[in-house]
C-alpha positions in Angstrom: -0.1 0.1 0.0 2.8 2.3 0.9 4.5 1.7 -2.5 1.2 2.2 -4.2 0.9 5.7 -2.6 4.4 6.7 -3.5 4.0 5.6 -7.0 0.8 7.6 -7.4 2.6 10.5 -6.0 5.5 10.2 -8.6 3.0 9.5 -11.4 1.3 12.8 -10.7 4.3 14.9 -9.9 3.5 17.1 -12.8 -0.4 17.0 -13.0 -1.7 20.6 -13.0 -5.2 21.6 -12.8 -7.7 21.7 -15.7 -9.0 25.1 -15.5 -7.5 28.6 -14.8 -6.5 28.9 -11.2 -7.5 25.3 -10.3 -5.5 23.3 -7.7 -3.2 20.6 -9.0 -2.7 17.1 -7.7 -2.1 17.0 -4.0 0.4 14.7 -2.6 -1.0 11.7 -0.7 0.2 10.5 2.7 -0.4 7.1 4.4 -0.5 6.1 8.1 -0.6 2.8 9.6 -1.8 1.3 12.9 -0.9 -1.8 14.9 -3.8 -4.3 15.6 -3.9 -7.4 17.7 -5.1 -10.3 15.7 -6.7 -12.4 18.3 -6.9 -15.6 16.1 -3.1 -15.3 15.2 -2.2 -13.9 18.6 0.1 -11.3 16.9 0.2 -7.8 16.2 -0.6 -6.9 12.5 -0.4 -3.7 10.6 -3.3 -2.0 8.9 -3.7 1.2 6.9 -5.2 3.8 9.4 -5.7 6.6 6.8 -4.7 7.9 3.5 -4.6 11.7 3.6 -3.6 14.7 1.7 -0.3 16.7 2.4 -1.2 20.1 3.3 2.1 21.7 2.1 1.6 24.7 -0.2 1.5 24.2 -4.0 4.6 25.5 -5.9 4.1 28.3 -8.5 5.7 28.2 -12.0 5.4 30.6 -14.8 3.7 29.1 -17.8 1.3 31.4 -19.5 0.5 28.9 -22.3 -1.0 26.4 -19.7 -4.7 26.2 -19.4 -4.4 26.0 -15.7 -2.5 29.5 -15.7 -3.9 32.3 -13.8 -4.2 35.8 -15.0 -0.6 36.5 -14.3 0.7 33.1 -16.2 1.5 31.3 -12.9 0.5 27.7 -12.5 0.1 25.8 -9.4 2.2 22.7 -9.4 1.7 19.6 -7.3 3.3 19.7 -3.9 5.3 16.5 -4.7 9.0 16.5 -3.9 10.6 13.7 -6.0 13.5 13.4 -3.6 11.1 12.5 -0.7 9.1 10.3 -2.8 12.3 8.2 -3.8 13.4 7.9 -0.3 10.1 6.8 0.7 10.0 4.2 -2.1 13.4 3.0 -1.0 12.5 2.8 2.7 9.4 0.8 2.0 11.2 -1.6 -0.3 14.0 -2.1 2.1 11.4 -2.8 4.9 9.6 -5.3 2.7 12.9 -7.1 1.9 13.9 -7.2 5.7 10.5 -8.7 6.5 10.8 -11.1 3.7 14.4 -12.2 5.0 13.1 -12.5 8.5 10.3 -14.9 7.3 12.8 -17.0 5.5 15.2 -17.2 8.3 12.3 -18.3 10.6 11.3 -20.9 8.3 14.9 -22.1 8.2 15.3 -22.1 11.9 12.0 -24.3 12.2 13.1 -26.6 9.6 16.5 -27.2 11.5 14.6 -27.8 14.8 12.5 -30.4 13.2 15.5 -32.0 11.6 17.2 -32.0 15.2 14.2 -33.4 16.8 13.9 -36.3 14.2 17.7 -37.3 14.9 17.3 -37.3 18.7 
């Protein structure tokens, strides 16, 4: 879900409004919450909220754009590509770390079963 939101932000980093003075795409944010799954007896993570970043839009001078105001300025999305790429990298690394932890746990369980068979 986190990668989907980051991808959407990157895809719309240049999406302006359609009419004069209209607002462009607003960067989305995602927050998570931890819940106890009683059937598993473990904490799980779920999406708490998908919000909209309240950072101001940047203005660019582009008088030929249909979304330009009377002075020729266009509101550009509040998406910072550097932040989005860092978020994407962090989400990817977290996923890889979790996957590696699951592989290691599976390997340890298999080793324990093998040791119990030999005893």
